[in-house]
MARGU-808790 format. One record per residue (C-alpha): z, y, x. Coordinates in steps of 0.25 Angstrom, whole numbers. Layout:
N
> c3,c2,c1
> Z,Y,X
...
This chain:
712
> c3,c2,c1
> 52,-192,412
> 63,-184,407
> 66,-170,404
> 79,-165,412
> 79,-150,408
> 71,-140,400
> 72,-125,401
> 68,-114,390
> 66,-99,393
> 61,-91,381
> 55,-103,376
> 54,-104,360
> 68,-102,354
> 75,-103,368
> 77,-89,371
> 81,-87,387
> 83,-99,396
> 87,-112,389
> 90,-126,396
> 91,-140,392
> 95,-152,401
> 89,-164,397
> 93,-172,409
> 98,-188,408
> 108,-190,416
> 115,-203,410
> 105,-213,407
> 112,-218,394
> 113,-203,389
> 98,-201,386
> 100,-192,374
> 97,-177,376
> 101,-172,360
> 97,-158,357
> 103,-152,344
> 97,-141,334
> 95,-137,321
> 80,-136,316
> 72,-124,323
> 82,-125,335
> 73,-126,346
> 72,-141,348
> 57,-140,345
> 56,-129,356
> 63,-136,366
> 52,-148,366
> 41,-139,364
> 47,-132,377
> 48,-145,383
> 32,-150,380
> 27,-135,384
> 34,-138,397
> 28,-151,401
> 14,-147,395
> 11,-134,394
> -2,-131,387
> -3,-147,385
> 7,-147,376
> -1,-138,365
> -13,-148,370
> -20,-137,379
> -24,-140,393
> -20,-127,399
> -14,-113,396
> -22,-107,385
> -20,-96,374
> -15,-106,365
> -4,-112,374
> -1,-97,377
> 1,-93,364
> 9,-106,360
> 19,-102,372
> 20,-88,368
> 25,-94,355
> 34,-101,362
> 42,-90,371
> 56,-85,364
> 54,-72,355
> 63,-66,363
> 57,-67,377
> 47,-57,372
> 57,-47,369
> 61,-48,384
> 53,-39,395
> 47,-51,402
> 43,-62,393
> 45,-76,399
> 47,-90,394
> 50,-104,402
> 51,-119,400
> 57,-128,412
> 58,-144,410
> 64,-151,420
> 56,-166,419
> 61,-177,428
> 49,-187,429
> 49,-200,437
> 37,-201,445
> 35,-215,451
> 49,-217,457
> 54,-204,459
> 60,-195,448
> 56,-179,450
> 61,-167,443
> 50,-158,439
> 52,-144,432
> 41,-140,424
> 41,-124,422
> 34,-116,411
> 36,-101,411
> 29,-91,403
> 27,-76,406
> 22,-66,395
> 17,-55,400
> 9,-43,394
> 5,-52,382
> 1,-63,392
> 8,-78,394
> 9,-82,406
> 14,-98,408
> 19,-102,422
> 21,-117,425
> 26,-124,436
> 32,-138,440
> 42,-141,450
> 46,-155,456
> 60,-155,464
> 60,-140,465
> 46,-139,470
> 33,-131,462
> 22,-141,460
> 10,-135,466
> -3,-135,457
> -9,-149,460
> 7,-154,459
> 8,-149,446
> -5,-154,441
> 0,-168,446
> 13,-167,438
> 5,-161,427
> -3,-176,426
> 9,-184,428
> 17,-178,417
> 5,-179,410
> 4,-193,412
> 20,-197,408
> 19,-189,395
> 8,-181,391
> 10,-170,380
> 5,-180,369
> 15,-189,373
> 26,-180,373
> 25,-178,357
> 28,-194,356
> 41,-191,365
> 44,-180,357
> 48,-187,344
> 50,-178,331
> 57,-185,320
> 49,-177,310
> 36,-178,315
> 34,-190,322
> 32,-199,309
> 23,-192,306
> 14,-196,317
> 15,-211,312
> 10,-206,299
> -3,-205,304
> -13,-215,309
> -14,-208,321
> -1,-214,326
> -6,-225,334
> -13,-216,344
> 0,-207,345
> 7,-221,350
> -3,-226,359
> -5,-215,366
> 11,-213,367
> 11,-228,372
> -2,-226,381
> 4,-215,388
> 17,-221,390
> 13,-234,395
> 3,-228,403
> -10,-235,396
> -15,-220,395
> -21,-222,409
> -28,-235,406
> -33,-229,393
> -40,-219,400
> -45,-229,411
> -50,-237,399
> -57,-225,392
> -64,-219,404
> -69,-233,408
> -74,-237,394
> -82,-221,395
> -88,-226,407
> -92,-239,402
> -97,-233,389
> -106,-225,397
> -114,-236,403
> -122,-227,411
> -123,-233,424
> -137,-231,427
> -149,-239,433
> -153,-238,446
> -168,-242,447
> -175,-230,444
> -164,-222,453
> -169,-233,464
> -181,-231,463
> -182,-215,462
> -172,-217,474
> -183,-223,482
> -194,-214,478
> -185,-201,483
> -183,-209,496
> -198,-212,498
> -200,-196,495
> -189,-192,504
> -194,-199,515
> -208,-194,515
> -202,-179,514
> -194,-181,526
> -207,-184,533
> -215,-173,528
> -202,-165,532
> -202,-169,546
> -215,-168,546
> -214,-153,544
> -203,-151,553
> -212,-155,564
> -223,-146,561
> -212,-135,559
> -206,-138,573
> -221,-137,579
> -224,-124,572
> -210,-117,577
> -215,-123,591
> -228,-116,590
> -223,-104,584
> -211,-102,597
> -223,-105,607
> -233,-94,601
> -220,-84,602
> -218,-89,616
> -233,-86,619
> -233,-72,612
> -220,-68,620
> -227,-72,634
> -240,-64,629
> -232,-51,627
> -224,-55,642
> -239,-56,648
> -244,-45,640
> -233,-35,645
> -234,-40,659
> -248,-36,660
> -242,-22,655
> -248,-24,642
> -243,-14,630
> -245,-17,615
> -251,-7,606
> -237,-7,599
> -230,-4,613
> -240,6,617
> -239,13,605
> -222,13,606
> -224,18,621
> -234,29,616
> -223,33,607
> -212,32,617
> -222,40,625
> -223,52,614
> -208,52,612
> -206,54,627
> -215,65,628
> -210,72,616
> -196,72,623
> -200,77,637
> -208,89,629
> -195,91,621
> -186,92,633
> -195,99,641
> -195,110,632
> -181,111,631
> -179,109,648
> -190,121,647
> -183,130,638
> -169,128,646
> -177,130,660
> -185,142,656
> -174,150,648
> -160,146,651
> -158,139,663
> -158,151,673
> -145,157,664
> -140,142,664
> -139,141,679
> -132,154,679
> -122,150,668
> -110,153,677
> -112,168,676
> -112,167,661
> -97,170,660
> -98,182,671
> -110,188,663
> -103,187,650
> -90,194,654
> -97,205,661
> -105,208,649
> -92,208,641
> -86,217,651
> -99,227,650
> -100,227,635
> -84,229,635
> -85,242,645
> -94,248,636
> -87,246,624
> -77,254,633
> -86,265,638
> -91,268,623
> -75,269,618
> -72,278,630
> -83,287,627
> -80,288,613
> -64,289,615
> -58,302,621
> -45,309,624
> -48,321,614
> -51,311,601
> -37,307,604
> -31,320,605
> -38,324,592
> -31,312,584
> -18,312,590
> -8,322,588
> -4,336,597
> 10,329,602
> 1,318,609
> 1,322,624
> -11,321,632
> -6,309,641
> -4,301,628
> -18,303,624
> -23,298,637
> -15,286,636
> -20,283,623
> -34,286,626
> -32,277,639
> -27,265,629
> -38,266,619
> -48,265,631
> -41,253,638
> -44,244,624
> -57,244,627
> -58,244,643
> -64,231,648
> -56,223,658
> -60,228,672
> -67,241,669
> -68,252,677
> -75,265,676
> -85,263,687
> -88,249,682
> -105,247,681
> -109,237,670
> -117,226,677
> -126,222,665
> -126,233,656
> -133,225,646
> -141,228,633
> -135,221,619
> -148,215,622
> -147,210,634
> -132,205,631
> -136,198,618
> -146,189,628
> -137,186,638
> -127,181,628
> -138,174,622
> -141,167,636
> -126,164,639
> -126,157,625
> -136,149,628
> -130,144,642
> -117,140,634
> -124,133,623
> -134,126,633
> -132,110,634
> -134,105,647
> -133,91,643
> -145,91,633
> -153,98,642
> -150,87,653
> -154,78,643
> -166,84,641
> -169,83,654
> -165,69,654
> -172,65,642
> -187,72,647
> -185,65,659
> -183,50,653
> -196,55,643
> -203,58,655
> -200,44,660
> -203,38,647
> -218,44,647
> -220,41,661
> -216,25,660
> -225,25,647
> -237,32,654
> -234,20,666
> -236,9,654
> -246,14,650
> -254,16,661
> -251,3,664
> -253,-6,652
> -266,-16,650
> -279,-13,645
> -284,-12,631
> -291,-25,632
> -279,-32,639
> -270,-28,627
> -280,-34,616
> -281,-47,624
> -266,-48,624
> -267,-45,608
> -277,-54,605
> -268,-67,613
> -256,-60,605
> -262,-60,591
> -268,-75,593
> -254,-81,596
> -248,-72,583
> -258,-80,574
> -255,-93,579
> -241,-89,578
> -242,-83,564
> -251,-96,559
> -241,-105,566
> -229,-98,557
> -237,-99,546
> -238,-115,548
> -223,-114,552
> -218,-108,536
> -228,-117,530
> -221,-129,536
> -208,-124,534
> -212,-121,519
> -215,-136,518
> -203,-140,526
> -194,-133,516
> -201,-139,504
> -200,-153,510
> -185,-151,512
> -183,-146,498
> -190,-158,492
> -184,-167,502
> -169,-162,498
> -173,-164,482
> -178,-178,486
> -166,-181,494
> -157,-175,482
> -165,-184,472
> -164,-197,480
> -147,-194,483
> -146,-190,468
> -153,-205,465
> -146,-212,476
> -132,-207,470
> -137,-211,456
> -140,-224,460
> -126,-226,466
> -120,-218,454
> -126,-229,445
> -121,-240,454
> -108,-234,454
> -109,-232,439
> -112,-245,437
> -101,-250,447
> -91,-241,437
> -96,-245,425
> -92,-259,428
> -80,-256,433
> -77,-247,421
> -82,-258,412
> -71,-269,419
> -60,-256,421
> -63,-253,404
> -62,-268,401
> -49,-270,411
> -42,-257,403
> -46,-263,390
> -38,-276,393
> -27,-268,400
> -24,-258,389
> -27,-268,379
> -17,-277,385
> -6,-268,389
> -8,-261,375
> -5,-274,369
> 8,-276,376
> 13,-263,374
> 9,-264,358
> 18,-277,359
> 28,-270,366
> 27,-259,357
> 26,-268,345
> 40,-277,348
> 48,-264,354
> 46,-255,342
> 51,-267,333
> 63,-270,342
> 66,-253,342
> 64,-253,327
> 75,-264,325
> 84,-256,335
> 83,-244,326
> 80,-247,313
> 91,-255,303
> 80,-262,296
> 75,-273,304
> 64,-278,296
> 57,-263,295
> 47,-266,306
> 49,-281,311
> 35,-280,319
> 25,-271,324
> 10,-272,327
> 3,-261,337
> -11,-263,334
> -21,-259,347
> -22,-244,344
> -7,-243,341
> -8,-243,327
> 5,-250,322
> 7,-260,312
> 22,-262,306
> 27,-275,300
> 42,-281,296
> 45,-294,294
> 39,-301,280
> 41,-315,274
> 27,-320,265
> 26,-334,259
> 13,-341,260
> 9,-336,245
> 12,-322,249
> 3,-321,261
> -8,-329,254
> -9,-318,244
> -7,-306,253
> -19,-312,262
> -29,-314,249
> -23,-300,244
> -25,-293,257
> -35,-300,263
> -35,-305,279
> -36,-290,285
> -24,-284,276
> -16,-296,278
> -17,-296,291
> -13,-282,293
> -1,-285,284
> 6,-295,292
> 2,-292,305
> -5,-299,317
> 9,-304,321
> 11,-308,306
> -4,-316,306
> 1,-322,318
> 13,-328,312
> 7,-333,299
> -3,-340,306
> 6,-348,315
> 16,-350,303
> 6,-356,294
> -3,-361,304
> -15,-354,301
> -26,-351,310
> -29,-338,304
> -22,-329,292
> -33,-332,283
> -29,-345,281
> -18,-339,272
> -26,-338,260
> -28,-355,259
> -11,-355,260
> -9,-350,246
> -8,-364,239
> 1,-371,249
> 14,-377,244
> 24,-368,252
> 18,-354,247
> 31,-349,248
> 33,-352,262
> 39,-339,270
> 31,-334,282
> 38,-324,290
> 27,-313,293
> 26,-297,293
> 23,-286,284
> 16,-273,289
> 22,-261,286
> 14,-248,285
> 20,-237,296
> 16,-226,285
> 26,-235,275
> 37,-233,282
> 48,-221,278
> 50,-210,288
> 62,-213,292
> 57,-229,295
> 45,-223,301
> 52,-214,312
> 62,-227,316
> 49,-234,318
> 42,-222,328
> 56,-221,333
> 54,-235,338
> 40,-233,342
> 44,-224,352
> 56,-230,357
> 46,-243,361
> 35,-234,365
> 45,-228,376
> 51,-242,379
> 37,-249,380
> 32,-237,390
> 44,-237,398
> 42,-221,399
> 55,-213,403
> 51,-201,395
> 61,-193,385
> 60,-195,370
> 61,-182,362
> 64,-184,347
> 66,-173,337
> 73,-174,323
> 76,-190,327
> 81,-194,313
> 70,-187,305
> 68,-198,295
> 78,-210,299
> 89,-212,291
> 103,-212,293
> 104,-228,294
> 94,-226,308
> 98,-215,314
> 111,-222,320
> 102,-232,327
> 92,-223,332
> 103,-215,338
> 110,-228,344
> 97,-235,347
> 85,-226,349
> 89,-214,355
> 97,-219,369
> 85,-231,372
> 73,-223,368
> 71,-214,381
> 81,-210,393
> 78,-197,388
> 79,-194,373
> 80,-179,367
> 83,-178,354
> 83,-166,345
> 91,-167,333
> 98,-157,321
> 113,-161,318
> 106,-168,306
> 99,-179,313
> 108,-182,325
> 121,-179,317
> 135,-181,322
> 134,-196,319
> 122,-198,327
> 125,-188,338
> 139,-198,340
> 129,-210,341
> 120,-204,351
> 129,-195,359
> 132,-205,371
> 118,-204,373
> 117,-190,374
> 115,-184,388
> 113,-169,385
> 114,-162,369
> 109,-148,366
> 110,-139,353
> 100,-130,350
> 104,-119,342
> 96,-106,336
> 98,-94,333
> 89,-91,321
> 90,-76,322
> 87,-75,336
> 77,-88,336
> 85,-92,349
> 89,-107,353
> 102,-109,361
> 105,-122,367
> 120,-128,366
> 123,-142,375
> 129,-148,363
> 124,-156,351
> 128,-152,336
> 140,-161,338
> 151,-164,347
> 156,-179,349
């Protein structure tokens, strides 16, 4: 795995867009050197890498929650909140080797802060294609299997802090977890824990009681199935009987009708229809009679209505003309007009006035045909209005309705006259009642049988469920026994495999750490032998020569257990071999031998906590180097404050031999006081990329320059 590129936008002290190119193009140049004063932004850079890789898991959260959102909000550059649109982003280009293929993945986490609400957008691209939900899940699981969050801290080597880890009693768990994950031992450990937990339960069950229950339930099911079959036959017979009675009732009804029979209900219906028809006849007859006796003669002469109305209008206007002619005369006009108006003009005026009232076609000798009074005129106008308002279609409908009603009453009279006698009707009714009672009894029996059948079916279903559950329990018990036996064997196999593989790895680490120490530590006798216990507790030893008297005194004063711890297991083995003893307990009998001054080359235990801080850090560097070497994993090694407590005598050794060899990608964060100009010259041939982080204290802004503090 390699980190090829990191982009930061408005993240922590990195305002705007900032980019780091970490790609290693020359295998001989494996170092990325990042310089910066304290507070320049080195810690923020690797906080960003961790957040990009793991998201909420970087802080120990399973998913996005308010605590995670609060931490991210604190990491957004303060200047971003002065912009109209608040955005922050981390993008990391990761190179992973999956099987034989090397793939580039672009991980992007983008945050949008709108209306005081922070939303995270998380995407992963592979070769330019965005992963879907399922592919993203596979990628995350694979990444966690390579370097989970807790292992990331292992490779983020902080010279100031790492020594504190090894000053506690829990350092062995820290190393053990790292070794197990890097060497792929964690999978075997998970299998062992699972199989052990299954074996510990030992709950595979006994089948004797379940077999008896299964047999009893099986017999009960067979009896219920027989009862069910009998009830189904009874129901089938009753349904057939009810169907047969129904056919008999239909036949009886047909015979009754064919014989002219009318049921009471049918007779009541006919009588009701007869009364309704008679009512219609009466109503329509009254309307027809009223028309015939009143309006019909005038309606027959309706074509004369217009001439009559014209004549009546003419006579009315003529009467008005006569009246005006009588009232207006020549002398009245002469009296009104002046004397200068001639007689001819007066005559013309009189004629003009009378012409306004003279009806068209009026002659002096015209005789009035009707000469009606006002009362007679009113009656004639009323008759004319009635003729005009008369609804011919309605009257035709009345005639039609009366005819249809008459037909209905005639047909009902015929049916009633031809119907059966009362005795014959009663005889048919008795036969019908007998069939209905028989049908009712059969229906009652049918319902009872159906109810019993439903009860049997429910009970049968419960019994079948019990049988299947019992059978499944028998199978599960048999399977559990098989799984128990398999898990027991697998657990033992995992114990042996882990013990064997762990022992092999521990021995490799012992030798590799000592070799690495000799490479980077000038004092060859600091630690010459290491023994790593089963739980990865470290016992450090250095070469020591003892004479027989000293060994005897040590054994006497310390006791067997402390003496054994002092010289270690390898020392015990060497002591037994050199002195020809069967066990170290024999050392107490050697104090009087002549050659008490004989020198024996063994070991002396060195407590890790008693090492100086510089010696402890050199040991830890050798340990990290050994873990990476033994695991064979290609993972970036990040080191902050590389020379924290290391004296000047050993800084050159670490610069020349440690940094160029520990990993194919080493990212070093340093101040100019640590990797100064002297050490910079040493590591320069191995540097692929170098950056200098500059922090503007007034603006709290980090800027990036593509060089280190010094030039070579």
